C-alpha positions in Angstrom: 0.0 0.0 0.0 1.3 3.4 -0.9 2.2 5.9 1.7 -0.3 8.5 0.3 -3.1 5.9 0.6 -2.2 5.2 4.2 -2.1 8.9 5.0 -5.5 9.3 3.4 -7.1 6.4 5.3 -5.6 7.7 8.6 -6.9 11.2 7.9 -10.4 10.0 7.1 -10.6 7.7 10.1 -9.3 10.5 12.4 -11.8 13.0 11.0 -14.6 10.4 11.5 -13.5 9.7 15.0 -13.2 13.3 15.9 -16.7 13.9 14.5 -18.2 11.1 16.5 -16.4 12.3 19.7 -17.7 15.9 19.1 -21.2 14.7 18.6 -21.1 12.6 21.7 -19.7 15.5 23.7 -22.4 17.8 22.4 -25.1 15.2 23.2 -23.8 14.6 26.7 -23.4 18.3 27.4 -27.0 19.1 26.3 -28.3 16.1 28.3 -26.5 17.5 31.4 -28.0 20.9 30.9 -31.5 19.5 30.6 -31.1 17.3 33.6 -29.8 20.3 35.6 -32.8 22.5 34.6 -35.2 19.7 35.6 -33.4 19.3 38.9 -33.6 23.0 39.6 -37.3 23.1 38.8 -38.1 20.1 41.0 -36.2 21.6 44.0 -37.8 25.0 43.6 -41.3 23.4 43.3 -40.5 21.4 46.5 -39.5 24.6 48.4 -42.6 26.4 47.3 -44.8 23.5 48.4 -43.1 23.3 51.8 -43.4 27.1 52.4 -47.1 26.9 51.6 -47.6 23.9 53.9 -45.8 25.6 56.8 -47.9 28.8 56.5 -51.2 26.8 56.2 -50.3 24.7 59.2 -49.5 27.8 61.3 -52.8 29.4 60.4 -54.7 26.2 61.3 -52.9 25.9 64.6 -53.6 29.6 65.4 -57.2 29.2 64.5 -57.6 26.3 66.8 -56.0 28.2 69.7 -58.1 31.3 68.9 -61.3 29.2 68.9 -60.5 27.7 72.2 -59.7 31.1 73.7 -63.0 32.5 72.4 -64.9 29.7 74.0 -63.2 30.3 77.3 -64.0 34.0 77.0 -67.6 33.3 76.5 -67.8 31.0 79.5 -66.0 33.5 81.7 -68.3 36.4 80.5 -71.2 34.7 82.3 -69.4 35.1 85.6 -67.7 38.5 85.1 -69.7 40.2 87.8 -68.8 37.6 90.4 -65.1 37.8 89.5 -64.8 41.6 89.1 -63.3 42.1 92.6 -60.9 39.2 92.0 -60.0 40.7 88.6 -59.1 44.1 90.2 -56.9 42.3 92.7 -55.3 40.3 90.0 -54.8 43.4 87.9 -52.9 45.1 90.8 -50.8 42.1 91.3 -50.1 41.9 87.6 -49.0 45.5 87.4 -46.6 45.0 90.3 -45.2 41.9 88.6 -44.8 43.7 85.3 -43.0 46.6 87.1 -40.6 44.1 88.7 -40.1 42.2 85.5 -39.5 45.5 83.7 -36.8 46.4 86.2 -35.1 43.1 85.6 -35.3 43.5 81.8 -33.9 47.1 82.0 -31.0 45.9 84.2 -30.3 43.1 81.6 -30.6 45.6 78.7 -28.1 47.9 80.4 -25.6 45.1 80.9 -26.2 43.8 77.3 -25.7 47.3 75.9 -22.5 47.7 77.9 -21.2 44.3 76.6 -22.0 45.2 73.0 -20.4 48.6 73.4 -17.2 47.0 74.7 -17.3 44.1 72.2 -19.0 45.2 68.9 -18.7 41.7 67.4 -20.4 40.0 70.3 -23.0 37.3 69.2 -26.0 36.2 71.2 -26.5 32.4 71.3 -29.2 30.1 72.5 -28.4 28.1 75.7 -29.2 24.9 73.8 -26.7 25.9 71.2 -24.2 26.6 74.0 -24.8 23.2 75.6 -24.7 21.3 72.3 -21.6 22.8 70.6 -19.6 24.8 73.2 -20.0 23.3 76.6 -19.1 19.8 75.5 -15.6 18.5 75.7 -13.7 18.1 72.4 -16.6 19.6 70.4 -15.2 23.1 69.9 -13.7 22.2 66.6 -17.2 21.9 65.0 -17.9 25.6 65.8 -17.7 28.0 62.9 -17.4 31.8 63.2 -17.6 33.7 59.9 -17.4 37.3 58.9 -20.2 38.0 56.4 -20.2 41.0 54.1 -23.4 42.5 52.7 -24.5 45.6 50.9 -26.6 47.9 53.0 -29.6 49.8 51.4 -27.3 52.9 51.0 -24.8 50.7 49.0 -22.2 50.5 51.7 -20.4 47.2 52.3 -20.9 46.2 55.9 -20.0 43.2 57.9 -21.5 41.1 60.6 -20.3 38.0 62.5 -22.2 34.8 62.1 -21.8 31.8 64.3 -22.8 28.2 63.4 -21.7 24.7 63.4 -19.9 22.7 60.7 -21.4 19.4 61.9 -24.9 18.6 63.2 -24.9 17.2 66.8 -27.8 15.9 68.8 -29.5 18.8 70.6 -28.7 19.3 74.3 -31.4 21.2 76.2 -30.5 24.3 78.1 -29.5 23.8 81.8 -30.4 27.3 82.9 -31.9 30.5 81.7 -28.8 32.7 81.7 -28.0 34.8 78.7 -24.9 33.8 76.9 -22.8 35.6 74.3 -19.8 34.6 72.1 -17.1 37.3 72.0 -14.8 36.4 69.0 -11.4 38.0 68.3 -11.4 38.9 64.6 -8.2 39.2 62.6 -8.6 42.6 60.8 -6.6 41.4 57.8 -7.8 37.9 57.3 -11.4 38.7 58.5 -11.4 35.4 60.4 -12.1 34.5 64.0 -8.8 33.7 65.8 -10.3 32.7 69.1 -13.4 33.4 71.2 -14.6 33.5 74.7 -18.0 33.2 76.4 -19.8 35.9 78.3 -22.7 35.1 80.7 -25.3 37.6 81.9 -28.1 37.1 84.3 -31.4 36.0 82.7 -33.3 38.5 80.5 -36.3 38.0 82.7 -37.5 36.0 85.7 -39.2 32.9 84.5 -41.2 32.6 87.7 -42.5 36.2 87.3 -43.1 35.6 83.6 -45.0 32.5 84.3 -47.0 34.2 87.0 -47.7 37.2 84.6 -48.9 34.8 81.9 -51.2 33.1 84.4 -52.6 36.4 85.6 -53.0 37.6 82.1 -54.9 34.5 81.1 -57.1 34.9 84.2 -57.8 38.5 83.5 -58.4 37.8 79.8 -60.9 35.1 80.8 -62.5 37.5 83.2 -62.6 40.5 80.8 -65.4 43.0 81.6 -67.0 43.6 78.1 -68.1 40.8 75.9 -68.0 41.4 72.2 -68.9 37.8 71.5 -72.6 37.6 71.3 -75.3 35.6 69.6 -72.9 32.7 68.9 -70.5 34.8 66.9 -66.7 35.1 67.4 -64.7 38.4 67.5 -64.1 38.3 63.8 -67.8 38.1 63.1 -68.5 41.1 65.4 -65.8 43.2 63.7 -67.2 42.3 60.3 -70.7 43.2 61.3 -69.6 46.6 62.6 -67.6 47.4 59.5 -70.0 45.9 57.0 -67.4 43.5 55.7 -67.4 39.8 55.1 -66.2 37.9 58.2 -63.7 35.8 56.1 -61.8 38.8 54.9 -61.6 40.4 58.4 -60.5 37.0 59.8 -57.7 36.6 57.3 -56.4 40.1 58.0 -56.6 39.7 61.7 -54.8 36.3 61.6 -52.1 37.8 59.5 -51.6 40.6 61.9 -51.6 38.3 65.0 -49.2 35.8 63.5 -46.7 38.5 62.3 -46.4 39.7 65.9 -44.8 36.4 66.9 -41.0 36.1 66.9 -39.8 34.5 63.7 -37.8 31.8 65.5 -40.9 30.7 67.5 -42.9 30.3 64.3 -40.4 27.7 62.9 -40.2 24.0 63.5 -36.9 23.0 61.8 -37.6 19.3 62.1 -40.9 19.7 60.5 -39.3 21.7 57.7 -36.7 19.0 57.1 -39.3 16.2 57.0 -41.6 18.1 54.6 -38.6 18.8 52.3 -37.7 15.1 52.3 -41.3 14.2 51.4 -41.6 16.8 48.6 -38.2 15.9 47.1 -38.9 12.2 47.3 -42.1 12.7 45.4 -40.0 14.2 42.6 -37.4 11.3 42.7 -34.7 13.3 44.5 -33.2 11.1 47.2 -29.9 12.8 48.0 -28.6 14.5 51.1 -29.0 18.3 51.3 -28.2 21.2 53.7 -30.9 23.6 55.0 -30.6 27.2 56.1 -33.3 29.5 57.5 -32.5 33.2 57.6 -34.3 36.2 59.0 -33.5 39.7 57.7 -29.8 39.5 58.6 -28.8 36.3 60.4 -29.0 32.5 60.1 -31.7 31.3 62.4 -31.4 27.6 61.8 -29.0 25.5 59.9 -29.0 21.7 59.2 -25.8 20.6 57.5 -25.8 16.9 56.5 -22.8 17.2 54.1 -19.5 18.4 55.3 -16.2 19.3 53.6 -17.6 21.7 51.0 -14.7 22.5 48.7 -16.0 25.5 46.8 -18.9 27.0 48.8 -19.1 30.1 46.5 -20.0 27.9 43.5 -22.8 26.0 45.2 -26.3 26.6 43.8 -28.7 27.7 46.5 -32.5 27.3 46.1 -34.5 29.8 48.2 -38.1 30.8 48.9 -39.7 33.3 51.2 -41.4 32.1 54.3 -44.8 33.4 55.6 -45.7 35.4 52.5 -49.1 36.1 54.0 -47.7 38.4 56.6 -48.4 42.1 56.2 -45.3 43.7 54.8 -42.2 41.8 53.6 -41.8 38.1 54.4 -39.9 37.7 57.7 -37.5 35.0 56.5 -36.1 32.9 53.7 -35.8 29.1 53.5 -32.7 27.9 51.5 -31.6 24.5 50.5 -28.5 23.4 48.6 -26.9 20.3 47.4 -23.0 20.5 47.6 -22.7 17.5 45.3 -25.2 18.6 42.7 -22.9 17.7 39.7 -22.4 14.2 41.1 -26.2 13.8 41.5 -26.9 14.8 37.9 -24.1 12.6 36.6 -25.5 9.7 38.6 -28.9 10.3 37.0 -27.2 10.3 33.6 -25.2 7.1 34.2 -27.6 5.0 32.2 -26.8 7.2 29.2 -23.2 8.2 30.0 -21.6 4.8 30.5 -22.8 3.2 27.2 -21.8 6.4 25.3 -18.3 6.4 26.8 -18.0 2.6 26.3 -18.9 3.0 22.6 -16.4 5.9 22.2 -13.6 4.0 23.8 -14.5 1.0 21.6 -14.2 3.2 18.5 -10.9 4.6 19.7 -9.6 1.1 20.4 -10.7 -0.2 16.9 -9.1 2.9 15.3 -5.8 2.3 17.2 -5.9 -1.4 16.4 -6.5 -0.7 12.7 -3.6 1.7 12.6 -1.4 -0.9 14.3 -2.4 -3.5 11.8 -1.8 -1.2 8.8 1.7 -0.2 10.0 2.5 -3.8 10.9 1.5 -5.0 7.5 3.4 -2.2 5.9 6.5 -3.1 7.9 6.1 -6.8 7.0 5.7 -6.0 3.4 8.9 -3.9 3.5 10.7 -6.7 5.3 9.5 -9.3 2.8 10.6 -7.1 -0.1 14.0 -6.7 1.6 14.1 -10.5 2.2 13.4 -11.1 -1.5 16.1 -8.7 -2.5 18.6 -10.3 -0.2 17.6 -13.8 -1.3 18.1 -12.7 -4.9 21.6 -11.5 -4.0 22.4 -14.7 -2.1 21.1 -17.0 -4.9 22.5 -14.9 -7.8 26.2 -15.6 -7.0 26.1 -19.4 -6.8 23.8 -19.6 -9.9 26.1 -17.3 -11.9 29.1 -19.5 -10.8 27.4 -22.7 -11.8 26.4 -21.1 -15.2 30.0 -20.0 -15.9 31.4 -23.5 -14.8 28.8 -25.2 -17.0 29.7 -23.1 -20.0 33.3 -23.8 -19.5 32.6 -27.5 -19.5 31.2 -27.1 -23.0 34.6 -25.9 -24.2 36.5 -28.8 -26.0 39.8 -27.6 -24.8 38.7 -27.7 -21.2 37.0 -31.0 -21.6 40.3 -32.5 -22.7 41.9 -31.3 -19.4 40.8 -33.8 -16.7 42.2 -31.7 -13.9 40.3 -28.6 -14.9 37.1 -30.6 -15.5 37.4 -32.0 -12.0 38.0 -28.5 -10.5 34.9 -27.1 -12.4 32.8 -30.1 -11.2 33.8 -29.4 -7.6 32.9 -25.7 -8.0 29.4 -26.7 -9.3 29.0 -29.2 -6.5 30.0 -26.7 -3.8 27.7 -24.0 -5.2 24.8 -26.5 -5.3 25.5 -27.4 -1.7 25.5 -23.7 -0.9 22.1 -23.2 -2.7 20.8 -26.2 -0.8 21.9 -24.8 2.5 20.1 -21.5 1.7 16.9 -23.3 0.8 17.1 -25.5 3.9 17.4 -22.4 6.1 14.3 -20.9 4.6 12.5 -24.3 5.0 13.5 -24.6 8.6 12.0 -21.1 9.4 8.8 -22.2 7.6 8.7 -25.4 9.7 9.3 -23.4 12.9 6.4 -21.0 11.9 4.1 -24.0 11.2 5.4 -25.8 14.3 6.1 -28.9 12.2 9.9 -28.9 13.0 10.6 -31.9 15.4 13.5 -31.4 17.8 15.3 -34.4 19.3 15.8 -34.6 23.1 19.3 -35.9 23.7 21.9 -35.0 26.3 24.3 -32.3 25.0 27.6 -31.1 26.5 27.5 -27.4 25.9 31.3 -26.9 26.5 32.2 -29.6 23.9 29.6 -28.3 21.4 30.9 -24.7 21.7 34.5 -26.0 21.2 33.5 -27.8 18.0 31.7 -24.7 16.7 34.7 -22.5 17.4 37.1 -25.0 15.8 35.1 -25.1 12.6 34.9 -21.3 12.5 38.6 -20.8 13.2 39.6 -20.7 9.6 36.9 -18.2 8.7 38.0 -16.0 11.6 41.7 -16.2 10.7 40.9 -14.9 7.2 39.8 -11.6 8.7 42.6 -11.4 11.2 40.5 -12.2 14.3 40.8 -14.5 17.3 38.6 -16.4 19.7 38.7 -16.3 23.5 36.8 -18.8 25.6 36.2 -19.3 29.3 34.2 -22.5 29.9 33.6 -22.2 33.6 30.4 -24.3 33.8 31.0 -27.5 35.7 27.6 -28.9 34.9 27.1 -28.3 31.2 24.7 -31.1 30.2 21.4 -29.9 28.7 18.6 -31.8 26.9 17.9 -30.8 23.3 18.6 -31.1 19.6 22.4 -31.0 19.0 22.1 -30.1 15.3 19.8 -27.2 15.8 21.6 -26.0 18.9 24.9 -26.1 17.0 23.2 -24.0 14.3 22.3 -21.5 16.9 25.9 -21.1 18.0 27.1 -21.0 14.4 24.6 -18.2 13.6 25.7 -16.1 16.6 29.5 -16.6 16.0 29.0 -16.0 12.2 27.2 -12.8 12.9 29.9 -11.7 15.3 32.5 -12.2 12.5 30.4 -10.6 9.7 29.5 -7.5 11.8 33.1 -6.8 12.9 35.1 -4.2 11.0 38.8 -5.1 11.6 40.5 -7.8 13.7 37.4 -9.2 15.4 37.8 -10.4 19.0 35.1 -12.8 20.0 34.7 -14.1 23.6 32.6 -17.1 24.6 31.9 -17.9 28.2 29.8 -20.5 30.1 28.9 -20.6 33.8 26.4 -22.3 36.1 23.6 -20.2 37.8 21.5 -22.4 40.1 19.8 -25.0 37.9 20.8 -23.5 34.5 23.8 -22.8 32.3 24.6 -19.3 31.2 26.2 -18.9 27.8 27.7 -15.5 26.7 29.0 -14.5 23.3 30.7 -11.1 23.1 32.1 -9.3 20.1 33.8 -5.9 19.5 31.8 -5.3 16.3 29.8 -2.4 15.0 27.0 -2.9 17.6 23.4 -1.8 17.3 21.3 1.2 18.3 18.9 0.7 21.1 15.8 1.1 18.9 16.8 -2.1 16.9 17.4 -4.4 19.9 13.7 -5.3 20.3 13.3 -6.1 16.6 16.3 -8.2 15.7 14.5 -11.4 16.6 11.6 -10.7 14.2 11.5 -12.6 10.9 13.0 -10.8 7.9 14.2 -7.9 10.0 17.7 -6.6 9.2 19.2 -3.4 10.5 18.8 -0.8 7.7 21.9 -0.1 5.7 20.3 1.7 2.7 21.2 0.1 -0.7 24.5 -1.2 0.6 24.5 -5.1 0.8 28.0 -5.6 2.1 26.7 -8.1 4.7 24.7 -11.0 3.2 21.7 -12.6 4.9 18.0 -13.1 4.8 17.1 -11.6 8.2 16.1 -15.1 9.4 19.1 -16.2 11.4 18.3 -14.5 14.7 14.6 -15.4 14.4 15.7 -19.0 14.0 18.0 -18.7 17.1 15.2 -17.2 19.2 12.7 -20.0 18.2 15.1 -22.8 18.9 16.1 -21.4 22.3 12.5 -20.9 23.2 11.6 -24.5 22.2 14.4 -25.7 24.5 12.7 -23.7 27.5 15.6 -21.3 27.4 16.0 -17.5 27.3 18.1 -15.2 25.1 18.9 -11.5 25.6 21.0 -9.0 23.8 23.0 -6.0 24.9 24.7 -3.7 22.4 26.3 -0.3 22.1 26.8 1.4 18.8 30.3 1.1 17.5 31.4 -0.8 20.7 30.1 -4.3 20.2 27.3 -6.8 21.1 26.7 -9.3 23.8 24.2 -12.3 23.5 23.2 -14.0 26.7 21.6 -17.5 26.5 20.2 -19.3 29.6 19.3 -23.0 29.2 18.1 -25.4 31.9 20.6 -28.1 32.7 19.7 -31.8 32.8 18.1 -32.7 36.1 
């Protein structure tokens, strides 16, 4: 195959693969966006539903309490005359208690103002929060104190200190009614809390007095002098009758006004919010952990954090909705929920689509790579076979030409009459035929090895003796090029089981290569030694050596180190392939080490006879 054809095929396959990859990427990205939008819509719908349920439940609970209160008022109205004297007495006692309670609150307010004036960053905390996260041993590390920046209505960046917990712990009830404050030390540069201390003030009010006041207020309310509840109607019906309005409208407005007077914290049940959110999200097939925050106008009122170690909090998508939208004026708080692992959730939902897509893409890439490997391998094999044919032509051409010249000479009558010259020409023809036969036999041996039809004998062989015979037979060839052998047969146990003929061919090939690939005065060293239960054979030359990129390929069939168009060293590229296969069939190993222009070393390891 031409190089231009290969380049064209690779270009088209690469273009097709890139096109498929781009389409898959676009498809996955669009699917991710759609899943993300659906997820956002589901979470926002769940938040809206929860906020509506919380508000409706509060109205229903308030209506029940109000109805009970109206019933008590009606019953006490029947006996208001009888309890008038007692009411006045209770009123005086109530005023005294209120005055006493007011004095306690003023004293606390004065102490609190002084504390805030001394420590501007002081933070008031609930006693239950103190007992849960501060007053427990080894739990201070879950406390988080953050400096929060916000834009005021006059577009001025302001700061406030926020305290929370990085880990949810079981709630511990307050042990007393003291007022506690956290006084953090803020680093003015890092805007982080370095340390903190706890300040404790006397209670904001006397619980016993408050309880007594509430009891007296209830009694006075039950014993109120004027009854507006008449003819089976409640207070909202009476107001509606006076104003000429429908009672339902007046009742809604009155309930909204009454509920908005309650402290925001008292109107919340964080456990109820969490359970409602789980129910709503489950109905929309969202079953993943999430964190909850409830804020008033400036601070976090409640926080439930089920997932810790948020790496990039600024990039987390928060979903928020207003709470108690029915209040007169702006809503008093915001309910927020966020999923720190939103991307993981969406990817999990897409796994049924993502995994087959990626598997198909990797399969295409694998097929593409395998196809390229096959193309290059076949191209390389084709080049090596072409080189093999060229070398075989050179190897066969010389003996054929010699035989042709000798045959033509035998046709000359003058030569035929000279018996000595005829005999010499006959010997030349015989020797060249033997040479051709040897070449053909080598090719056939490689073919038999490849088809695994070559049968090896299993006889005991003395390696030292075999190597000596090989070196003796190659001595004349080595002397022609001015070289010499050096041998060190140190192996005491040199008997292996194998085929003596093929093993001698292995050594002939290696020694012959050492002679052919040496420039001048080759020096070849052959060593043997025992290592455990094997014999180690080393053949070292001082020839031209090989580059490292050729070492892994020299045992491949037809492979010869490229020399351009110069064929000064003859061969088919089959010798080392034959050597490798024979050694492998005898359960041995062969390795090669070589440095360019320094020489080559072949190491053979064969198991000795047990």
